[in-house]
Backbone as XML, in Angstrom:
<?xml version="1.0"?>
<chain id="A" units="angstrom">
  <residue number="1" name="UNK">
    <atom name="N" x="103.089" y="104.834" z="90.306"/>
    <atom name="CA" x="102.448" y="104.143" z="91.396"/>
    <atom name="C" x="100.980" y="104.565" z="91.498"/>
  </residue>
  <residue number="2" name="UNK">
    <atom name="N" x="100.744" y="105.842" z="91.317"/>
    <atom name="CA" x="99.368" y="106.347" z="91.376"/>
    <atom name="C" x="98.513" y="105.727" z="90.271"/>
  </residue>
  <residue number="3" name="UNK">
    <atom name="N" x="99.080" y="105.609" z="89.083"/>
    <atom name="CA" x="98.354" y="105.011" z="87.962"/>
    <atom name="C" x="98.010" y="103.552" z="88.281"/>
  </residue>
  <residue number="4" name="UNK">
    <atom name="N" x="98.958" y="102.827" z="88.870"/>
    <atom name="CA" x="98.705" y="101.432" z="89.227"/>
    <atom name="C" x="97.608" y="101.319" z="90.277"/>
  </residue>
  <residue number="5" name="UNK">
    <atom name="N" x="97.603" y="102.240" z="91.222"/>
    <atom name="CA" x="96.557" y="102.241" z="92.251"/>
    <atom name="C" x="95.195" y="102.462" z="91.606"/>
  </residue>
  <residue number="6" name="UNK">
    <atom name="N" x="95.120" y="103.424" z="90.695"/>
    <atom name="CA" x="93.849" y="103.711" z="90.025"/>
    <atom name="C" x="93.381" y="102.513" z="89.200"/>
  </residue>
  <residue number="7" name="UNK">
    <atom name="N" x="94.301" y="101.832" z="88.542"/>
    <atom name="CA" x="93.949" y="100.647" z="87.759"/>
    <atom name="C" x="93.438" y="99.532" z="88.669"/>
  </residue>
  <residue number="8" name="UNK">
    <atom name="N" x="94.097" y="99.351" z="89.810"/>
    <atom name="CA" x="93.673" y="98.320" z="90.759"/>
    <atom name="C" x="92.295" y="98.638" z="91.308"/>
  </residue>
  <residue number="9" name="UNK">
    <atom name="N" x="92.058" y="99.899" z="91.616"/>
    <atom name="CA" x="90.749" y="100.308" z="92.127"/>
    <atom name="C" x="89.662" y="100.097" z="91.076"/>
  </residue>
  <residue number="10" name="UNK">
    <atom name="N" x="89.947" y="100.476" z="89.849"/>
    <atom name="CA" x="88.968" y="100.291" z="88.770"/>
    <atom name="C" x="88.661" y="98.812" z="88.561"/>
  </residue>
  <residue number="11" name="UNK">
    <atom name="N" x="89.695" y="97.973" z="88.575"/>
    <atom name="CA" x="89.484" y="96.535" z="88.393"/>
    <atom name="C" x="88.683" y="95.958" z="89.555"/>
  </residue>
  <residue number="12" name="UNK">
    <atom name="N" x="88.977" y="96.423" z="90.768"/>
    <atom name="CA" x="88.234" y="95.941" z="91.940"/>
    <atom name="C" x="86.763" y="96.337" z="91.859"/>
  </residue>
  <residue number="13" name="UNK">
    <atom name="N" x="86.517" y="97.550" z="91.432"/>
    <atom name="CA" x="85.137" y="98.002" z="91.292"/>
    <atom name="C" x="84.408" y="97.232" z="90.199"/>
  </residue>
  <residue number="14" name="UNK">
    <atom name="N" x="85.108" y="96.966" z="89.109"/>
    <atom name="CA" x="84.491" y="96.245" z="87.997"/>
    <atom name="C" x="84.181" y="94.805" z="88.384"/>
  </residue>
  <residue number="15" name="UNK">
    <atom name="N" x="85.133" y="94.142" z="89.049"/>
    <atom name="CA" x="84.963" y="92.731" z="89.409"/>
    <atom name="C" x="84.200" y="92.529" z="90.711"/>
  </residue>
  <residue number="16" name="UNK">
    <atom name="N" x="84.188" y="93.569" z="91.537"/>
    <atom name="CA" x="83.569" y="93.430" z="92.848"/>
    <atom name="C" x="84.424" y="92.641" z="93.815"/>
  </residue>
  <residue number="17" name="UNK">
    <atom name="N" x="85.742" y="92.586" z="93.557"/>
    <atom name="CA" x="86.663" y="91.830" z="94.407"/>
    <atom name="C" x="87.811" y="92.738" z="94.830"/>
  </residue>
  <residue number="18" name="UNK">
    <atom name="N" x="88.279" y="92.550" z="96.065"/>
    <atom name="CA" x="89.353" y="93.410" z="96.550"/>
    <atom name="C" x="90.745" y="92.834" z="96.284"/>
  </residue>
  <residue number="19" name="UNK">
    <atom name="N" x="90.824" y="91.711" z="95.634"/>
    <atom name="CA" x="92.114" y="91.089" z="95.339"/>
    <atom name="C" x="93.045" y="92.005" z="94.569"/>
  </residue>
  <residue number="20" name="UNK">
    <atom name="N" x="92.481" y="92.788" z="93.661"/>
    <atom name="CA" x="93.298" y="93.728" z="92.884"/>
    <atom name="C" x="93.963" y="94.745" z="93.807"/>
  </residue>
  <residue number="21" name="UNK">
    <atom name="N" x="93.210" y="95.221" z="94.784"/>
    <atom name="CA" x="93.758" y="96.198" z="95.730"/>
    <atom name="C" x="94.799" y="95.558" z="96.637"/>
  </residue>
  <residue number="22" name="UNK">
    <atom name="N" x="94.562" y="94.327" z="97.047"/>
    <atom name="CA" x="95.559" y="93.623" z="97.873"/>
    <atom name="C" x="96.859" y="93.439" z="97.102"/>
  </residue>
  <residue number="23" name="UNK">
    <atom name="N" x="96.752" y="93.095" z="95.853"/>
    <atom name="CA" x="97.954" y="92.927" z="95.028"/>
    <atom name="C" x="98.710" y="94.254" z="94.924"/>
  </residue>
  <residue number="24" name="UNK">
    <atom name="N" x="97.991" y="95.337" z="94.653"/>
    <atom name="CA" x="98.631" y="96.642" z="94.554"/>
    <atom name="C" x="99.278" y="97.032" z="95.881"/>
  </residue>
  <residue number="25" name="UNK">
    <atom name="N" x="98.598" y="96.783" z="96.981"/>
    <atom name="CA" x="99.133" y="97.125" z="98.291"/>
    <atom name="C" x="100.408" y="96.333" z="98.574"/>
  </residue>
  <residue number="26" name="UNK">
    <atom name="N" x="100.418" y="95.057" z="98.222"/>
    <atom name="CA" x="101.628" y="94.241" z="98.396"/>
    <atom name="C" x="102.784" y="94.774" z="97.566"/>
  </residue>
  <residue number="27" name="UNK">
    <atom name="N" x="102.480" y="95.177" z="96.347"/>
    <atom name="CA" x="103.510" y="95.747" z="95.477"/>
    <atom name="C" x="104.045" y="97.050" z="96.071"/>
  </residue>
  <residue number="28" name="UNK">
    <atom name="N" x="103.146" y="97.886" z="96.546"/>
    <atom name="CA" x="103.531" y="99.163" z="97.146"/>
    <atom name="C" x="104.400" y="98.946" z="98.383"/>
  </residue>
  <residue number="29" name="UNK">
    <atom name="N" x="103.999" y="98.013" z="99.241"/>
    <atom name="CA" x="104.781" y="97.717" z="100.443"/>
    <atom name="C" x="106.178" y="97.232" z="100.077"/>
  </residue>
  <residue number="30" name="UNK">
    <atom name="N" x="106.290" y="96.403" z="99.051"/>
    <atom name="CA" x="107.596" y="95.916" z="98.614"/>
    <atom name="C" x="108.457" y="97.059" z="98.101"/>
  </residue>
  <residue number="31" name="UNK">
    <atom name="N" x="107.867" y="97.977" z="97.354"/>
    <atom name="CA" x="108.635" y="99.118" z="96.848"/>
    <atom name="C" x="109.135" y="100.001" z="97.987"/>
  </residue>
  <residue number="32" name="UNK">
    <atom name="N" x="108.324" y="100.194" z="99.005"/>
    <atom name="CA" x="108.745" y="100.974" z="100.168"/>
    <atom name="C" x="109.904" y="100.270" z="100.865"/>
  </residue>
  <residue number="33" name="UNK">
    <atom name="N" x="109.809" y="98.955" z="100.990"/>
    <atom name="CA" x="110.887" y="98.179" z="101.612"/>
    <atom name="C" x="112.176" y="98.300" z="100.804"/>
  </residue>
  <residue number="34" name="UNK">
    <atom name="N" x="112.071" y="98.205" z="99.490"/>
    <atom name="CA" x="113.250" y="98.326" z="98.626"/>
    <atom name="C" x="113.899" y="99.693" z="98.811"/>
  </residue>
  <residue number="35" name="UNK">
    <atom name="N" x="113.094" y="100.736" z="98.804"/>
    <atom name="CA" x="113.635" y="102.091" z="98.946"/>
    <atom name="C" x="114.232" y="102.330" z="100.327"/>
  </residue>
  <residue number="36" name="UNK">
    <atom name="N" x="113.728" y="101.638" z="101.325"/>
    <atom name="CA" x="114.206" y="101.836" z="102.689"/>
    <atom name="C" x="115.439" y="101.035" z="103.052"/>
  </residue>
  <residue number="37" name="UNK">
    <atom name="N" x="115.829" y="100.120" z="102.192"/>
    <atom name="CA" x="117.008" y="99.294" z="102.465"/>
    <atom name="C" x="118.060" y="99.543" z="101.398"/>
  </residue>
  <residue number="38" name="UNK">
    <atom name="N" x="119.185" y="100.134" z="101.786"/>
    <atom name="CA" x="120.223" y="100.448" z="100.797"/>
    <atom name="C" x="120.697" y="99.232" z="99.989"/>
  </residue>
  <residue number="39" name="UNK">
    <atom name="N" x="120.764" y="98.062" z="100.615"/>
    <atom name="CA" x="121.218" y="96.873" z="99.890"/>
    <atom name="C" x="120.239" y="96.496" z="98.784"/>
  </residue>
  <residue number="40" name="UNK">
    <atom name="N" x="118.956" y="96.479" z="99.110"/>
    <atom name="CA" x="117.955" y="96.145" z="98.090"/>
    <atom name="C" x="117.841" y="97.240" z="97.038"/>
  </residue>
  <residue number="41" name="UNK">
    <atom name="N" x="117.888" y="98.492" z="97.477"/>
    <atom name="CA" x="117.780" y="99.605" z="96.529"/>
    <atom name="C" x="118.920" y="99.566" z="95.516"/>
  </residue>
  <residue number="42" name="UNK">
    <atom name="N" x="120.138" y="99.290" z="95.971"/>
    <atom name="CA" x="121.284" y="99.238" z="95.060"/>
    <atom name="C" x="121.124" y="98.092" z="94.054"/>
  </residue>
  <residue number="43" name="UNK">
    <atom name="N" x="120.712" y="96.934" z="94.530"/>
    <atom name="CA" x="120.497" y="95.802" z="93.623"/>
    <atom name="C" x="119.398" y="96.103" z="92.617"/>
  </residue>
  <residue number="44" name="UNK">
    <atom name="N" x="118.298" y="96.693" z="93.107"/>
    <atom name="CA" x="117.157" y="97.001" z="92.247"/>
    <atom name="C" x="117.544" y="98.014" z="91.177"/>
  </residue>
  <residue number="45" name="UNK">
    <atom name="N" x="118.229" y="99.071" z="91.578"/>
    <atom name="CA" x="118.617" y="100.118" z="90.630"/>
    <atom name="C" x="119.609" y="99.588" z="89.595"/>
  </residue>
  <residue number="46" name="UNK">
    <atom name="N" x="120.550" y="98.747" z="90.017"/>
    <atom name="CA" x="121.516" y="98.180" z="89.073"/>
    <atom name="C" x="120.814" y="97.275" z="88.058"/>
  </residue>
  <residue number="47" name="UNK">
    <atom name="N" x="119.895" y="96.466" z="88.540"/>
    <atom name="CA" x="119.159" y="95.577" z="87.628"/>
    <atom name="C" x="118.270" y="96.370" z="86.688"/>
  </residue>
  <residue number="48" name="UNK">
    <atom name="N" x="117.628" y="97.395" z="87.198"/>
    <atom name="CA" x="116.774" y="98.231" z="86.361"/>
    <atom name="C" x="117.596" y="98.945" z="85.285"/>
  </residue>
  <residue number="49" name="UNK">
    <atom name="N" x="118.767" y="99.439" z="85.660"/>
    <atom name="CA" x="119.653" y="100.085" z="84.684"/>
    <atom name="C" x="120.080" y="99.087" z="83.613"/>
  </residue>
  <residue number="50" name="UNK">
    <atom name="N" x="120.359" y="97.857" z="84.022"/>
    <atom name="CA" x="120.755" y="96.830" z="83.057"/>
    <atom name="C" x="119.621" y="96.526" z="82.081"/>
  </residue>
  <residue number="51" name="UNK">
    <atom name="N" x="118.409" y="96.478" z="82.582"/>
    <atom name="CA" x="117.250" y="96.251" z="81.704"/>
    <atom name="C" x="117.157" y="97.350" z="80.656"/>
  </residue>
  <residue number="52" name="UNK">
    <atom name="N" x="117.346" y="98.585" z="81.102"/>
    <atom name="CA" x="117.187" y="99.720" z="80.191"/>
    <atom name="C" x="118.354" y="99.905" z="79.225"/>
  </residue>
  <residue number="53" name="UNK">
    <atom name="N" x="119.477" y="99.252" z="79.484"/>
    <atom name="CA" x="120.611" y="99.376" z="78.560"/>
    <atom name="C" x="120.674" y="98.232" z="77.560"/>
  </residue>
  <residue number="54" name="UNK">
    <atom name="N" x="119.810" y="97.243" z="77.712"/>
    <atom name="CA" x="119.779" y="96.167" z="76.724"/>
    <atom name="C" x="118.854" y="96.570" z="75.585"/>
  </residue>
  <residue number="55" name="UNK">
    <atom name="N" x="119.163" y="96.073" z="74.420"/>
    <atom name="CA" x="118.377" y="96.464" z="73.254"/>
    <atom name="C" x="117.353" y="95.415" z="72.841"/>
  </residue>
  <residue number="56" name="UNK">
    <atom name="N" x="117.406" y="94.251" z="73.484"/>
    <atom name="CA" x="116.546" y="93.163" z="73.045"/>
    <atom name="C" x="116.204" y="92.262" z="74.221"/>
  </residue>
  <residue number="57" name="UNK">
    <atom name="N" x="114.998" y="91.786" z="74.275"/>
    <atom name="CA" x="114.583" y="90.884" z="75.354"/>
    <atom name="C" x="115.271" y="89.527" z="75.286"/>
  </residue>
  <residue number="58" name="UNK">
    <atom name="N" x="115.834" y="89.200" z="74.145"/>
    <atom name="CA" x="116.553" y="87.935" z="74.018"/>
    <atom name="C" x="118.001" y="88.045" z="74.493"/>
  </residue>
  <residue number="59" name="UNK">
    <atom name="N" x="118.431" y="89.249" z="74.804"/>
    <atom name="CA" x="119.775" y="89.483" z="75.312"/>
    <atom name="C" x="119.906" y="88.804" z="76.677"/>
  </residue>
  <residue number="60" name="UNK">
    <atom name="N" x="120.933" y="87.984" z="76.879"/>
    <atom name="CA" x="121.117" y="87.331" z="78.180"/>
    <atom name="C" x="121.196" y="88.328" z="79.342"/>
  </residue>
  <residue number="61" name="UNK">
    <atom name="N" x="121.731" y="89.510" z="79.100"/>
    <atom name="CA" x="121.807" y="90.528" z="80.153"/>
    <atom name="C" x="120.408" y="90.979" z="80.577"/>
  </residue>
  <residue number="62" name="UNK">
    <atom name="N" x="119.489" y="91.025" z="79.624"/>
    <atom name="CA" x="118.106" y="91.390" z="79.941"/>
    <atom name="C" x="117.487" y="90.336" z="80.850"/>
  </residue>
  <residue number="63" name="UNK">
    <atom name="N" x="117.680" y="89.089" z="80.495"/>
    <atom name="CA" x="117.123" y="88.000" z="81.307"/>
    <atom name="C" x="117.718" y="87.984" z="82.702"/>
  </residue>
  <residue number="64" name="UNK">
    <atom name="N" x="119.022" y="88.174" z="82.797"/>
    <atom name="CA" x="119.688" y="88.209" z="84.098"/>
    <atom name="C" x="119.146" y="89.357" z="84.948"/>
  </residue>
  <residue number="65" name="UNK">
    <atom name="N" x="118.995" y="90.517" z="84.335"/>
    <atom name="CA" x="118.513" y="91.689" z="85.064"/>
    <atom name="C" x="117.068" y="91.511" z="85.521"/>
  </residue>
  <residue number="66" name="UNK">
    <atom name="N" x="116.218" y="90.952" z="84.679"/>
    <atom name="CA" x="114.823" y="90.767" z="85.085"/>
    <atom name="C" x="114.711" y="89.713" z="86.191"/>
  </residue>
  <residue number="67" name="UNK">
    <atom name="N" x="115.570" y="88.714" z="86.127"/>
    <atom name="CA" x="115.604" y="87.717" z="87.199"/>
    <atom name="C" x="116.010" y="88.376" z="88.512"/>
  </residue>
  <residue number="68" name="UNK">
    <atom name="N" x="116.981" y="89.258" z="88.465"/>
    <atom name="CA" x="117.416" y="89.978" z="89.667"/>
    <atom name="C" x="116.309" y="90.905" z="90.180"/>
  </residue>
  <residue number="69" name="UNK">
    <atom name="N" x="115.606" y="91.583" z="89.293"/>
    <atom name="CA" x="114.488" y="92.430" z="89.726"/>
    <atom name="C" x="113.440" y="91.609" z="90.474"/>
  </residue>
  <residue number="70" name="UNK">
    <atom name="N" x="113.104" y="90.462" z="89.924"/>
    <atom name="CA" x="112.124" y="89.595" z="90.581"/>
    <atom name="C" x="112.632" y="89.105" z="91.930"/>
  </residue>
  <residue number="71" name="UNK">
    <atom name="N" x="113.926" y="88.796" z="92.018"/>
    <atom name="CA" x="114.502" y="88.319" z="93.276"/>
    <atom name="C" x="114.461" y="89.413" z="94.346"/>
  </residue>
  <residue number="72" name="UNK">
    <atom name="N" x="114.791" y="90.630" z="93.962"/>
    <atom name="CA" x="114.752" y="91.746" z="94.919"/>
    <atom name="C" x="113.321" y="91.983" z="95.386"/>
  </residue>
  <residue number="73" name="UNK">
    <atom name="N" x="112.377" y="91.993" z="94.461"/>
    <atom name="CA" x="110.981" y="92.202" z="94.829"/>
    <atom name="C" x="110.474" y="91.072" z="95.726"/>
  </residue>
  <residue number="74" name="UNK">
    <atom name="N" x="110.868" y="89.838" z="95.450"/>
    <atom name="CA" x="110.452" y="88.714" z="96.269"/>
    <atom name="C" x="111.024" y="88.832" z="97.678"/>
  </residue>
  <residue number="75" name="UNK">
    <atom name="N" x="112.275" y="89.227" z="97.795"/>
    <atom name="CA" x="112.875" y="89.393" z="99.121"/>
    <atom name="C" x="112.149" y="90.493" z="99.893"/>
  </residue>
  <residue number="76" name="UNK">
    <atom name="N" x="111.835" y="91.575" z="99.221"/>
    <atom name="CA" x="111.120" y="92.675" z="99.877"/>
    <atom name="C" x="109.733" y="92.216" z="100.321"/>
  </residue>
  <residue number="77" name="UNK">
    <atom name="N" x="109.040" y="91.461" z="99.488"/>
    <atom name="CA" x="107.701" y="90.970" z="99.859"/>
    <atom name="C" x="107.761" y="90.035" z="101.050"/>
  </residue>
  <residue number="78" name="UNK">
    <atom name="N" x="108.787" y="89.158" z="101.063"/>
    <atom name="CA" x="108.934" y="88.256" z="102.210"/>
    <atom name="C" x="109.150" y="89.053" z="103.501"/>
  </residue>
  <residue number="79" name="UNK">
    <atom name="N" x="109.934" y="90.094" z="103.410"/>
    <atom name="CA" x="110.228" y="90.909" z="104.595"/>
    <atom name="C" x="108.972" y="91.595" z="105.114"/>
  </residue>
  <residue number="80" name="UNK">
    <atom name="N" x="108.166" y="92.170" z="104.250"/>
    <atom name="CA" x="106.984" y="92.902" z="104.717"/>
    <atom name="C" x="105.841" y="91.987" z="105.101"/>
  </residue>
  <residue number="81" name="UNK">
    <atom name="N" x="105.897" y="90.734" z="104.682"/>
    <atom name="CA" x="104.791" y="89.819" z="105.018"/>
    <atom name="C" x="105.020" y="89.096" z="106.341"/>
  </residue>
  <residue number="82" name="UNK">
    <atom name="N" x="106.132" y="89.346" z="106.981"/>
    <atom name="CA" x="106.409" y="88.682" z="108.274"/>
    <atom name="C" x="105.572" y="89.239" z="109.364"/>
  </residue>
</chain>
């Protein structure tokens, strides 16, 4: 997370735009929401484990898991943006 923050800050400084920082902040807020909700955390961890146990990106299990990761992150973002 710290590395992502530093990258966002560097990009913002280079471009002169704060959009990079807003994106990082939104991502950070979603991660906090995921960690704070047992239902989302369990879904996220299961999907992440599935991603790491697949050997190929063409594996249907990989696609299913990445779709679930995106769904969990989207739900968390919707919750924090209210």
